[in-house]
N, C-alpha and C positions, 0 to 999 in steps of 0.2 A: 501406451500401456493402459491409460484410462479408458480408451476406446475398446481395447480388448477385454478389460474387466466388465465394462457395462454390457458388452455384447454377450459375454459369458453368463452374466447374471440374468439377463432378459431372455436367454436361450433363443436368440435370433438365428434362424437357419438361412444362410445366403451363400451364393457362390463366391469364388475368389474375386471376380471382376466387380461384383456389387460391393463386396467387403472393402476392396481398395477404393472404390468410388466414394463410399460412405465415409471412409477414413479421411479422404481429401476434403470432403464437404465439412466434416466436423472440425478439422484443423483450421480451415480458412473461413468458416462461416458460423457453424453452430456453437463452437466453444467461446465465441465472443459474447454470448448471452448467459454463460454460466460462470462459475467462480474463477475461470481462467481469463476472464475478460481483460484484466489489468495487464496481462503479459503483452498484449498487442501494442498499447500506447508505450509501455515500458521499453519494448524492443526499439520502437521508433526514437524514443528519447535517448537511449544508449547509443544509437547510431549518430544522433545529432549532438551528443555530449561534447566531443572534441571541438566542434565548431562553436557551440554555445560557450564553452569554457574559454576558448581563444578570445571570443568577443568580450566576455566579462573581465578577463585578465587585463585587457587593454583599456578598460574604463578607468577614469580617474576616480578618486574618492567622491568628488562632487557628483560626477556623472552616475556613479553607482547608487548614490543616495537618491538622486532624481529618478532613476530607473525603478528603484524599489518603490518609491511613492507612486509612480505612474501605475505599476502593477496593482497596488492596493486601491488606488482611486478609481481606476477603470473597472475593477471587479466590484467595488462598493457601489459605484454609479449604476452598474447593470442590475445589482441586487435591489437598490432603492427604486429604480424605474419599474421593476417587476411588481413592486407593491401596488403600483397604479396601473397594472395590466399592460405595460409597455415592454415588449421583448427587444432589447437593444442588440443590434447586430454585432457590435464590438465584443460582446460577451464570448464569441467563439474565436476571437483572434488570440495571438500568443500571449496577450496580457491577461489572460484568464484561463479558466478550465484547469485540467490536471497539470499542465505545463507550469503553472504558478508554483506548485509544490516543488518541482524540479529546480526552478530558478531561485525561489526564496531560500531554499536550503543552502545554496551556494552563496547568496548575497548576505544572509544574516549570520553565516558561520563566523565571520571575522568580527562583525559589529557587536553581536550579542555578548561575546567574551569580555568586552571592555566595560560592560555595564556592571556596577557594583551589585553584590548579592541581594542587598536589601531592596534596591530599586527593581531588580529583576523579579523579586517576589511580589512586589506591589503591582508590576505590570501583569504578571500571571493572574493575580487575584482580580484585577480590574477587567481583564479580558474574559475571565470566567463569569463574573457578575454581568457584564454586558451581554454575553451569550445567553444567559438565563433570562434576562429582561427582554431581549429581542424575541426569544421563543415564546414568552408569555404574551407579549404585546401583539406579535404577528404569528399566531399559530398556523395560519395558512402557508407560511413559508417553509414549514417542515417538509412539505411534499415536493419542494423544488430547490433543494440544495443547501438549506441552512446547516445541515449536519454533514455536508460533503464538500461543496464547492463555494460556500459563502466566504467572504473576506474575513469575517469574524472567526469562523471555524478554522480557516487557514492560520490566522494569527494565534488562535488557541493551541493548535497542533504544534506550531513552531515554538512558542514560548514555553509550553509545558515540556516539550522534548528537550529544549536547551536547559531548562531548569533541572530536569532529572539528570542530565549529563553532568551538571555542576554540583549535584548533591553529594554529600559525604557518603551516604548509603550506597549510591550508584558506584562510587569509586571503590568502595570496599567489595561490593558484589563483583566488580570487573576483575578482581584478583582471584575469584573462585574458579577453579578448573571446571566445575560442573556448569556454571553459568556460561563460561566461554564455549564449552562443548555444545550446550543446547543452543546458544546463539548462532554458532557456526552452521547448525543444521536447521535453523528456523525457516529458511526459504524452502528447503526440501520438505519439511513437515507440512508447510502450507500446500505445496503442490501435490503431496501424496495423501493428505487427510481425506480427500473426497473418496478415493478408492477404499481406504480403510473403513470409513463410515458405511459405505455401501455393503461391505462384507460383514461387519460386526453388529450393525444395528438390529437386524432381525433376531439376533440371539440374546440381546440385552433388554429384556422386558421386566419391569418391576411394577409393583402396585403403586408406588409413589412416583409421580411424574418428575419431581425434583431429584429424587435419588437416581432415577434412570438417566437424567441429564448429566448429573455429576459423574456417575460411574462411566457412562459413555464417553464423556470428555477425557477422563484420565486414561481409560483403556485406549481410546483413539490416539491420544497424544503419545503414549508410550510406544505403541505399535508404529506410529508415523515416524518417530525418532529412529527406531530400528530400521525401518524401511528406507529412510533418507540416508542413514549411515551405509547401508548395503549398496544403494544406488551410487553413492558418492565413491565408495571403494571399488566397485566392480565396473562402473561405466564412466563416471565423470573424470576421475583421476587418470584412467587409461586414455580417454580422449584428449586430455590436457597434454599428456606425455607425447602422444602422436603429433598433435598440433604444434607443440613447442619444438619438436625434433624437425618438423617439416618447414615451419615458417620462422 
């Protein structure tokens, strides 16, 4: 759908064969460099999830703790070595990169809930402060992963996420039908917002750059929610019914 929209907007004239060939290239190659990039590792992780889950379930508490520390230490070591211009090969192994998010979520899910609220608040505060200090001391690191793949950022993401889940405000919001509805379609909104922005941006021009951004954001979000709801009702639910009936 994204390919069809971009072709329509750029008014590209091509035959059926070239159109089909370009579509294949986009899906398997070009889309890895735009905002769809994360879908490719995500698909791989979802395929691997049952095997990884089986592995983690069979770990004892002690083994699970050791494994968690190994993940963090390997990632931290690679980050520190990079400060002295050494690219450590292990940084591309399963103990680092995007897979760490996938594994830490599962590993810390049980452990974080047993930490008292006051202690978890102190941990969140400490991780935030350390992140800020590291950014100030090592400004060069911003270009190679401090805000994406660094161990401190990973810990920041995990502890803030867990803190939010345990907050009273979050629990109250989770009872709201509107929040539940918007949360349900958040992934669809992400996948569809690119198409929506391409269509509406040329028509939303204001004298103030900030006003333009704010209006574009809200209009794009509302249309994306409607778009995601439509796709879910007309395509995804129907596919699920067929697949469930067949398998």
